[in-house]
N, C-alpha and C positions, 0 to 999 in steps of 0.2 A: 342261262345262268343262274336262274332263281329255282328252277324245278328241283324239288326235294331238298332245298336249303332251309336253314333256320336262320330267322332275322329278328333282332331285337330293336325296338324303337323307344328310346327315352322320351318322355313326355308325350306318350302315345295316345293320351286323351285330348291333346290340344286340337285346334283346327286343323293343322297339317297332319298330325297323327291320324286321326280320323278318316282324313281324305286318302292318305297313303294306305292305311290299312284296308279300306274299302277297294282301292284299286288293286292292291296285290292278291286279295282274297278272290276278286272276281276275275283275275287274269292268270294266275300261276298256282301251280300245285305245290304248296309249301310243305316242308316237314313241320315247322312250328313258326309261328308269328307271335312274338311276345310284345306285350304292352307294358312298359315299365313307367309307373308314375306313383305320385304319393297320395292323390286324392281319391278316397275310396268311393265318394259320392259320384265322381266323374267317370270311374270305372264301371260302378252299378248302371249308371246311365247308358253307357257305350255297351254294356252287356245286353242292353234291351235292343240295340240296333245290330249287334253282332253276337248272338247268343251262342255258348258253348256247344249246345246240342246241334246246331246248325253248322258251326265251323269247329269241328273237334280239335284242329290243329292250332286253335288259337288260345294264348295263355295270357292270363292277367296277373302281373306281379305288382304287388304293394311295395314301394321302396322309393328311397330318395337318393339322387345322385351324390348328395354329401356323404353317403355311407358306401364306402368302398367295397366292405366286405358284402353288402347285399348285391352290389353290382357284380362282384365276381362270382356269387352264387348264380345270379340270372343269366350270366353270359356263358355257362357251361355248354359247351357244344354248338354255339352260334357261330355262324359263318359271316353274316354281316350286321353292322350296327348303324342305325341312323340316330344321330344325336340331336334331338329336337327340343330338349328340357332346357328352359331358361327362365330367369325372371326378366320380362321384357318391357315392362312399363316404366318410362322415362322418369316421370315425376316420383314414381315409388322408389326408383332406384336412388334418385337424388336425396330422398328422404331417409332412406333406410341403405346406406352404401355398404355396409359390412355383410348384410344379408345377401346383397346382389353379388357381392365378391364370392361369398362362401358357395353360392350356387353356380355362378357363371365362370368363375376361375377355378376354385378348388374342386368344385363339381366336374369340370372338364377334366381336371388331372386324374380324378378317380376313374372316369370312363376311360381314359387312355391306359392307366394301369391295369384295369381290370380286362380290357381287350388284349394287352400284351400278355398277362398271366394266362389267358385262356386261348391264346394264339388264334384270335378271331381273324378272318382273310382281310376284310375291308372295312373301314370306318368312315362314314361321312358325317361331318359335323355342319349343322346349319348355322349361317351367320346371318349378318344384316348390314344394309348399306350404312348404318350408324357406327359400324367398326372402323370405316375409312376415314381418317382425319377426325377422330372423335372429339366432341366437346362435351359430352355427358357422360356420367358414370357407366351407364348401360353401355353405350359404344365403346368405352375403354376397356370394360371387362370382356366385351366379345372380341376386341382385338387382341387382348390378352390370351383369351381361348383360342382364337385362330392361330396365334404364333405357336401355342403349346401344341396344337394338333399337328401343325406342318412340322415342326421340329421332332415330333415324336417319331418320324420316320427314321431319323438317327438312332433312336433308342430301340427300335424293334428289330434291327438286324436284317440280314438278306432275306431270310423265310419268315419273318413275324409279320404283324398286320401293316396294311398300308393305310395311311391316313390321308384325307383330302377335306377341303373346306367348301362350301357352296354359299355364296354372298348373293343375296338379292333384296329387293325392295319391299315396300308395303305390301301385304297380301290382301287383295280385295274381298271384304266379306268376312275376314277372320275375326275373332274376339279382339276387342280393343282397337279396331282399325276405325278411321273416321267415317266410312261409309255407313256400317250399322249405328253409329252414334247420331249421325244426321237423320237416318230413318227413324230412330226413336224419338228424336226431338219432333219430327213431323207428325208422328204418330200420337204424340202427347199434344198435339195442337199448337205448338209454339209459332209464335208471329215472326220471328227471326232466327236465323241460324248463327252461331257464333263461330267466326274465323279468326285465327291467330294473326295472319298477315295477308294481305292483299296479294303480295309478290310470291308467296310460299308455292313451291312445287315439290312433287314426290314422284318417285318410280312406283309403278304398280304392277303386280303380278297376280294371276287368278291362282286359287288353290290346285286346280288341275294343271296348269302350267308349271306350278312349283313341284308338284309330285312328278310330272313327266321329266323336268329337268334334274331332279335328284335321281331318277333311274337312269337316266342317259350318263349322268356323271358317274355314278356308281359303275356303270358298265365300262366307261373310257378310262377311268382314272388309273394313274401308274403309282401315284403316292407323292404328295407333297404340292398338289395344285391347289389354287383358288379359283373356282369356276364362278363366273358371273354372266348371267344370261342377258341378252339384248331384249330389253323390255320397254314399253312406252312410259312417258312422264305425263302428268297432268298437273294443272294449277288446282289447289284445293278450292278456291273461289268457283272454278268451272264444275266441279264436283257437285257442290251446292246448287248451282244454276241448273245442272242436268237433272237434279231430283226435284228441285221446286223453283221454276224459272222465274216466278214472281214474288218470291219471298224476300224479305229484308235480310241484308246481311249485317251482322254487328262484328266489328273488329275489336278483339279483346286484348291483343297484344301477345308476343311469343312467350311461351312458358319457359321456366327454368330448364336449360339443357337442351332446347330446341333449336334446330337449324332452320334457316330460311329455304335452303336447297340441299339435297343429298348427293353424295358422290359414292361410287362404288369402285372406280378405278382412279386413285389420285395420280397426279402427275409424276410424283416421285416414283411411282412403281411402274411407270409406262416402259422403262427400259427392260422389264422383265415379263412384259405382257404380249400374248399372242392373240390376234384377231381371228376367229373362226365366223362361219356364215351367221350362226344364230348365238353366239356367245364369246367371251373372252376367257383366256386363262392366264393368270398371274402365276408366274413360275417362281419356285423357291430360290433365294438367293444363297444356295449352299454348294460347296465345291463338287459334291457328288452329282449334281443335277446337270445332265448333258442336254443343252438346248438343241444343238443340232441334230442329236439322235431323236429327241423328242419330236421335232419338226418332220423329221423324215417318216416317222411312224404314224404322227397324228395329222400332219398338215399345220395350217395356221400361218399367219403372216406377222412379222413384229409390227407394232404400231409405232407412231412418230415419238420422238423423244419428249415433245411437249403435250403429247395426248392425255386427256383425262376423260372420264366417263361421269357426267355430271346431269342430274335431273334438269337443271335450267338451260343446258346447252345440248340436250338429247336431239338426235335428227328424227325421232319416232315420238309422236304425240297422239295421244288418245282424244277423240273428239266426243262431244256430249252425246252424239247419237250412238257411238260405239259403247259409250258407259251405260246409257239406258238399256242397251240390248244386253249387256252382260249383267245388269242389276236384274232384269227380267228373267233371265236363265238362272241365276242364283236363287 
């Protein structure tokens, strides 16, 4: 599927982007792999890892997804787009709401328009568990983005781009996640670790799992799906105890816009959800979507009407031993 193809990654200098780029360069003979991002320093640092003389099919484009004309230029001749660019920090989004909207909502519209203009084959937009039943601005903007990408299958026509969304939880070891924050606290010699709430749970996925799931979804997508991987949950307090079993925990209270537990498939979407061995698919609620035909081609079983996929009611949990092993591998 990828041999000789051209792929563009928005936000390509982020944690996911670097992992995705490394995987694609190691496993496929691409025509071009374009990294589209606005930070020249991060691009310079990434070029030290993936230099152009070693990877002549790699391209670095300075650009902002707020700029549709630059996106149109960057997407010329592109087959597949992975949209990973976003403002992701919950407190920053609460304090700078319109900046978050410009990037996460208007930027998503620009990606869609540029993809349709250039007749890109497939577009995968990365989302977040915070987009399901959102209570913070970041989650609300990603929900709006998800809706825009799914509905864009109506705009692209029978021969235009196909759009889908991938929704998953916190990425272990990525910038801004709690794991490197706790590790930094320990390196600084702190005597306690700050925990927002003792009951808090989160979904967890590794970068490698995220990259593999994106590739799998890109291969399987028909256009209109929200793909949700089955991944483990873990209490935040157990993460702290896995890293430092004897350290004191300081409970500091939930931050603005933060949830106790995350949800990736709300109960209201259960009627449109199919379960597969390793993931769920939330089907679009549009008249053109044929659930019977999709099941015949792809498989999957309808979930119960009262089903929901929540981090606190998950059937899969990560142990402290498993976390320690993952941390050592990271």
